[in-house]
N, CA, C and O of each residue as an XYZ file, in Angstrom:
424
protein
N       8.231    147.660    203.401
C       7.697    146.957    202.130
C       8.649    146.904    201.344
O       9.692    147.549    201.459
N       8.238    145.728    200.021
C       8.614    145.521    199.415
C       8.960    146.343    197.710
O       8.066    146.905    197.078
N      10.167    146.258    197.301
C      10.430    146.492    196.233
C       8.497    146.569    195.331
O       7.875    147.474    194.776
N       8.259    145.429    195.566
C       7.332    144.925    194.640
C       6.333    145.810    194.610
O       5.938    146.398    193.603
N       5.751    145.957    196.132
C       5.022    146.718    197.283
C       4.432    147.773    196.330
O       3.511    147.875    195.519
N       5.547    148.586    196.901
C       5.740    149.637    196.092
C       5.489    150.009    194.674
O       4.792    150.930    194.250
N       6.170    149.143    194.028
C       5.925    149.076    191.662
C       4.424    149.079    192.048
O       3.654    149.959    191.662
N       4.106    148.175    192.731
C       2.002    147.641    192.288
C       1.502    148.364    192.924
O       0.405    148.597    192.418
N       1.726    149.250    194.339
C       0.225    150.340    194.302
C       1.217    151.770    193.225
O       0.593    152.667    192.656
N       2.241    151.696    193.188
C       3.370    152.648    191.930
C       1.806    152.738    190.930
O       0.813    153.445    191.106
N       2.102    151.731    189.882
C       1.096    151.398    189.243
C      -1.092    150.977    188.681
O      -1.751    150.760    187.664
N      -1.311    151.112    190.297
C      -2.773    151.702    190.452
C      -2.306    153.083    190.877
O      -3.368    153.700    190.959
N      -1.748    153.563    191.058
C      -1.849    155.131    190.700
C      -2.113    155.602    189.681
O      -3.129    156.190    189.309
N      -0.945    155.293    189.045
C      -0.640    155.050    187.902
C      -2.820    154.698    186.979
O      -3.530    155.617    186.570
N      -3.089    153.666    186.970
C      -4.339    152.836    186.453
C      -5.086    153.979    187.084
O      -6.085    154.024    186.365
N      -5.246    155.079    188.121
C      -6.298    155.992    188.763
C      -6.164    157.135    187.721
O      -6.716    157.782    186.832
N      -5.506    157.015    188.151
C      -5.261    158.779    187.197
C      -5.022    159.130    185.241
O      -5.129    160.213    184.666
N      -4.623    157.510    184.539
C      -5.188    157.435    183.410
C      -6.817    157.107    183.084
O      -7.268    157.479    182.001
N      -7.729    156.367    184.095
C      -8.913    156.612    183.707
C      -9.951    157.847    183.997
O     -10.924    158.284    183.383
N      -9.062    158.334    185.651
C      -9.654    159.281    185.085
C      -9.493    160.743    184.011
O     -10.263    161.700    184.092
N      -8.489    160.669    183.160
C      -7.047    161.784    182.664
C      -8.400    160.725    181.290
O      -9.329    161.505    181.080
N      -8.591    159.608    180.625
C      -8.719    159.374    179.514
C     -11.051    159.919    179.812
O     -11.837    159.836    178.869
N     -11.240    160.115    180.430
C     -12.025    160.772    180.928
C     -12.939    162.452    180.690
O     -14.114    162.735    180.458
N     -11.471    163.401    180.927
C     -11.513    164.491    181.592
C     -10.925    165.313    179.540
O     -11.231    166.381    179.009
N     -10.255    164.421    179.156
C      -9.143    165.053    178.208
C     -10.423    165.096    177.062
O     -11.373    164.318    176.978
N     -10.203    165.909    176.483
C     -11.264    166.858    175.606
C     -10.740    166.017    173.629
O     -11.551    165.547    172.830
N      -9.873    166.077    173.520
C      -8.656    165.601    172.953
C      -9.281    163.888    172.130
O      -9.559    162.939    172.862
N      -9.378    163.807    170.910
C     -10.325    162.337    171.270
C      -8.411    161.448    171.003
O      -8.020    160.453    171.614
N      -8.035    161.821    170.504
C      -6.183    160.715    170.104
C      -6.005    161.462    171.556
O      -5.988    160.340    172.063
N      -5.876    162.222    172.542
C      -5.127    161.832    173.449
C      -5.393    161.196    174.460
O      -4.771    160.745    175.421
N      -7.143    161.243    173.856
C      -8.172    160.115    175.156
C      -7.797    158.843    174.757
O      -8.362    158.201    175.643
N      -7.208    157.951    174.008
C      -7.343    157.445    173.154
C      -6.084    156.459    173.624
O      -5.954    155.388    174.216
N      -5.266    157.431    173.025
C      -3.922    157.079    173.905
C      -3.435    156.828    175.461
O      -2.817    156.030    176.166
N      -4.099    157.987    175.492
C      -4.304    157.145    177.210
C      -5.208    156.210    177.801
O      -5.241    155.962    179.007
N      -5.961    155.683    176.906
C      -6.586    153.863    177.492
C      -5.666    153.691    176.570
O      -4.903    154.647    176.708
N      -5.398    153.213    175.951
C      -3.946    151.938    175.614
C      -2.890    152.213    176.483
O      -2.138    151.347    176.930
N      -2.775    154.200    176.892
C      -1.229    153.176    178.189
C      -2.225    153.082    179.496
O      -1.679    153.420    180.547
N      -3.435    152.724    179.583
C      -3.713    152.761    181.441
C      -3.716    150.812    180.708
O      -3.253    149.916    181.414
N      -4.305    150.497    179.263
C      -4.273    148.556    178.866
C      -2.702    147.946    179.335
O      -2.135    147.115    180.045
N      -2.516    148.935    178.452
C      -0.408    148.423    179.085
C      -0.091    148.178    180.363
O       0.422    147.222    180.944
N      -0.543    149.348    180.726
C      -0.053    149.164    182.391
C      -1.164    148.114    183.123
O      -1.021    147.338    184.068
N      -1.937    148.324    182.559
C      -3.088    146.980    183.177
C      -2.597    145.516    183.063
O      -2.819    144.556    183.800
N      -2.012    145.599    182.156
C      -0.893    144.199    181.780
C      -0.464    144.025    182.671
O      -0.819    143.148    183.459
N       0.985    145.282    182.919
C       1.568    144.808    183.765
C       1.597    144.654    185.221
O       2.596    144.504    185.924
N       0.214    144.718    185.628
C      -0.681    144.475    187.696
C      -0.765    143.263    187.159
O      -0.353    142.372    187.903
N      -1.190    142.900    186.039
C      -1.562    141.421    185.542
C       0.035    140.320    186.182
O       0.161    139.438    187.032
N       0.615    140.743    185.588
C       1.865    139.633    185.090
C       1.995    140.007    186.885
O       1.348    139.220    187.576
N       2.669    140.987    187.573
C       2.882    141.661    188.649
C       1.542    140.835    189.461
O       1.943    140.640    190.609
N       0.427    140.398    189.346
C       0.485    139.580    190.434
C      -0.229    138.156    189.915
O      -1.356    137.696    190.095
N       0.820    137.724    189.264
C       1.257    136.543    189.187
C       0.504    135.547    187.846
O       0.725    134.390    187.489
N      -0.251    136.375    187.448
C      -1.591    135.856    185.900
C      -1.331    136.133    184.827
O      -2.165    136.675    184.101
N       0.181    135.774    184.325
C       0.486    135.967    182.758
C      -0.305    136.028    181.727
O      -0.136    136.819    180.799
N      -1.073    135.344    181.789
C      -1.966    134.959    180.237
C      -3.112    135.671    180.224
O      -3.655    135.974    179.161
N      -3.860    136.194    182.043
C      -4.268    138.083    181.377
C      -3.702    138.765    181.244
O      -4.132    139.718    180.594
N      -1.983    138.812    181.870
C      -1.700    139.832    181.052
C      -1.441    139.962    180.016
O      -1.028    141.103    179.807
N      -1.477    138.923    178.580
C      -0.733    139.083    178.063
C      -1.877    139.225    176.776
O      -1.538    139.507    175.627
N      -3.423    138.949    177.241
C      -4.488    139.029    176.715
C      -4.692    140.345    176.918
O      -5.244    140.839    175.935
N      -4.344    141.624    178.334
C      -4.930    142.401    177.832
C      -3.975    143.325    177.532
O      -4.549    144.399    177.356
N      -2.422    143.467    177.342
C      -1.711    144.287    175.972
C      -2.239    143.598    175.052
O      -2.449    144.453    174.192
N      -2.684    142.397    174.550
C      -2.774    141.636    173.102
C      -4.578    142.715    172.720
O      -4.705    143.584    171.858
N      -5.618    142.243    173.655
C      -6.858    142.684    173.347
C      -6.820    144.690    173.884
O      -7.379    145.521    173.167
N      -6.282    144.985    174.835
C      -6.355    146.169    175.341
C      -5.865    147.400    175.089
O      -6.422    148.498    175.076
N      -4.446    146.983    174.838
C      -4.114    148.257    173.940
C      -3.724    147.154    172.170
O      -4.400    147.478    171.194
N      -3.295    146.677    172.096
C      -3.253    145.842    170.922
C      -4.246    146.759    169.725
O      -4.450    147.781    169.070
N      -4.580    145.523    170.082
C      -6.792    144.810    169.286
C      -7.239    146.813    168.853
O      -6.912    147.540    167.915
N      -8.523    147.139    170.712
C      -9.055    147.920    171.029
C      -8.168    149.272    169.922
O      -8.385    149.629    168.764
N      -7.224    149.683    170.874
C      -6.660    150.628    170.226
C      -6.696    151.063    168.948
O      -7.192    152.055    168.414
N      -5.879    149.837    168.430
C      -5.708    149.886    166.619
C      -7.501    149.971    165.727
O      -7.710    150.245    164.545
N      -8.472    149.648    166.755
C      -9.636    149.722    166.289
C      -9.428    151.741    166.569
O      -8.908    152.556    165.806
N      -9.748    151.853    167.250
C     -10.215    153.404    168.156
C      -9.239    154.817    167.261
O      -9.456    156.005    167.020
N      -8.071    153.792    166.985
C      -7.237    154.998    166.045
C      -8.324    155.194    165.235
O      -9.134    156.110    165.374
N      -8.358    154.141    164.185
C      -9.363    153.799    163.263
C     -10.070    154.492    163.098
O      -9.778    155.371    162.288
N     -11.272    154.532    163.676
C     -12.343    155.285    164.249
C     -11.585    156.587    163.668
O     -11.373    156.828    162.480
N     -11.159    157.517    164.999
C     -11.052    158.013    164.572
C     -10.043    159.351    163.134
O     -10.054    160.562    162.917
N      -9.458    158.329    162.642
C      -8.949    158.264    160.968
C      -9.946    158.991    160.345
O     -10.033    160.116    159.855
N     -11.108    157.475    160.590
C     -12.648    157.570    159.304
C     -13.548    158.842    159.632
O     -14.276    159.446    158.844
N     -13.273    159.174    161.316
C     -14.577    160.101    161.889
C     -13.945    161.429    161.032
O     -14.536    161.751    160.001
N     -12.624    162.280    161.498
C     -11.753    163.548    160.744
C     -11.863    163.624    159.065
O     -11.884    164.626    158.349
N     -11.947    161.662    158.560
C     -11.800    162.124    156.919
C     -13.664    162.420    156.731
O     -14.161    162.571    155.615
N     -14.406    162.455    157.888
C     -16.077    162.458    157.207
C     -15.947    164.076    157.731
O     -16.588    165.072    157.394
N     -15.533    164.010    158.093
C     -15.986    166.096    158.869
C     -15.140    166.283    157.908
O     -15.779    165.706    157.027
N     -14.003    166.717    157.283
C     -13.678    167.342    156.246
C     -14.474    167.362    154.780
O     -14.397    168.306    153.994
N     -15.219    166.203    154.564
C     -16.137    165.879    153.730
C     -17.392    166.012    154.423
O     -17.829    164.951    154.869
N     -18.071    167.025    154.623
C     -19.538    166.785    155.066
C     -20.528    166.905    154.078
O     -20.915    168.020    153.728
N     -20.957    165.920    153.617
C     -22.666    166.029    152.996
C     -23.419    167.444    153.111
O     -23.549    168.569    152.629
N     -23.580    167.083    153.514
C     -24.324    167.961    154.966
C     -23.558    169.579    154.355
O     -24.104    170.402    155.089
N     -22.729    170.264    153.534
C     -22.642    171.526    153.672
C     -22.708    171.389    152.431
O     -23.474    172.246    151.991
N     -22.051    170.364    151.148
C     -22.803    170.473    149.690
C     -23.996    170.276    149.921
O     -24.134    169.608    148.897
N     -25.061    170.262    150.390
C     -26.574    169.826    150.400
C     -27.054    171.975    150.909
O     -27.854    172.718    150.340
N     -26.345    172.203    151.856
C     -26.681    173.636    151.941
C     -26.447    175.163    150.740
O     -26.994    176.263    150.661
N     -25.355    174.467    149.972
C     -24.719    174.997    149.015
C     -25.674    174.874    148.534
O     -26.097    176.029    148.497
N     -26.773    173.939    147.866
C     -26.954    173.667    147.022
C     -28.556    174.323    147.313
O     -29.339    174.934    146.587
N     -28.604    173.936    148.534
C     -30.234    174.958    148.509
C     -29.976    176.517    148.333
O     -30.865    177.200    147.824
N     -29.109    176.936    148.629
C     -28.846    178.409    148.376
C     -29.203    179.395    147.765
O     -29.784    180.466    147.941
N     -28.394    178.386    146.455
C     -29.259    179.686    145.686
C     -30.221    179.763    145.378
O     -30.577    180.856    144.939
N     -31.519    178.273    145.448
C     -32.640    178.494    145.389
C     -33.812    178.877    145.626
O     -34.915    179.032    145.101
N     -32.781    179.077    147.382
C     -33.623    180.981    148.269
C     -33.362    182.018    147.492
O     -34.187    182.812    147.041
N     -31.982    182.014    147.299
C     -32.016    184.040    147.012
C     -33.077    184.038    145.164
O     -33.806    184.919    144.708
N     -32.782    182.978    144.702
C     -33.844    183.346    143.408
C     -35.146    183.579    143.863
O     -35.716    184.644    143.624
N     -35.997    182.093    144.904
C     -37.086    182.601    145.389
C     -37.603    184.023    145.787
O     -38.722    184.483    145.562
N     -36.188    184.831    146.648
C     -36.547    185.624    147.233
C     -36.655    186.831    145.654
O     -37.666    187.518    145.510
N     -35.749    186.885    144.858
C     -35.975    187.803    143.720
C     -37.323    188.011    142.769
O     -37.740    188.904    142.032
N     -37.765    186.731    143.179
C     -39.243    186.330    142.329
C     -40.680    187.099    143.158
O     -41.565    187.850    142.748
N     -40.422    186.568    144.311
C     -41.172    188.093    145.327
C     -41.394    189.154    145.179
O     -42.426    189.813    145.305
N     -40.182    189.441    144.829
C     -39.213    191.349    144.990
C     -40.190    191.956    143.621
O     -40.648    193.097    143.551
N     -40.333    191.020    142.740
C     -40.656    191.900    141.762
C     -42.015    191.461    141.511
O     -42.698    192.023    140.654
């Protein structure tokens, strides 16, 4: 086996590990980072397969643009979790229920 074949096999094993990890990891940030690593390794595999146009596209779109969009989405989701409008509605409804219960007692 040549060094190139060994490197290709190693990268394919890393791809399989990344693909499985993305589905197993429960933390969304770690999952996005693993997805970006998968895309980067896939770009290297494309280059090793002598297809630099696909490698550059995979690096730009897969690891670059998609990764940034996922990270921005995570940031927006976490910001909305901190300020949940449903919590405010529950707080507003709670005093009204207490008032109606007091009226029934009298």
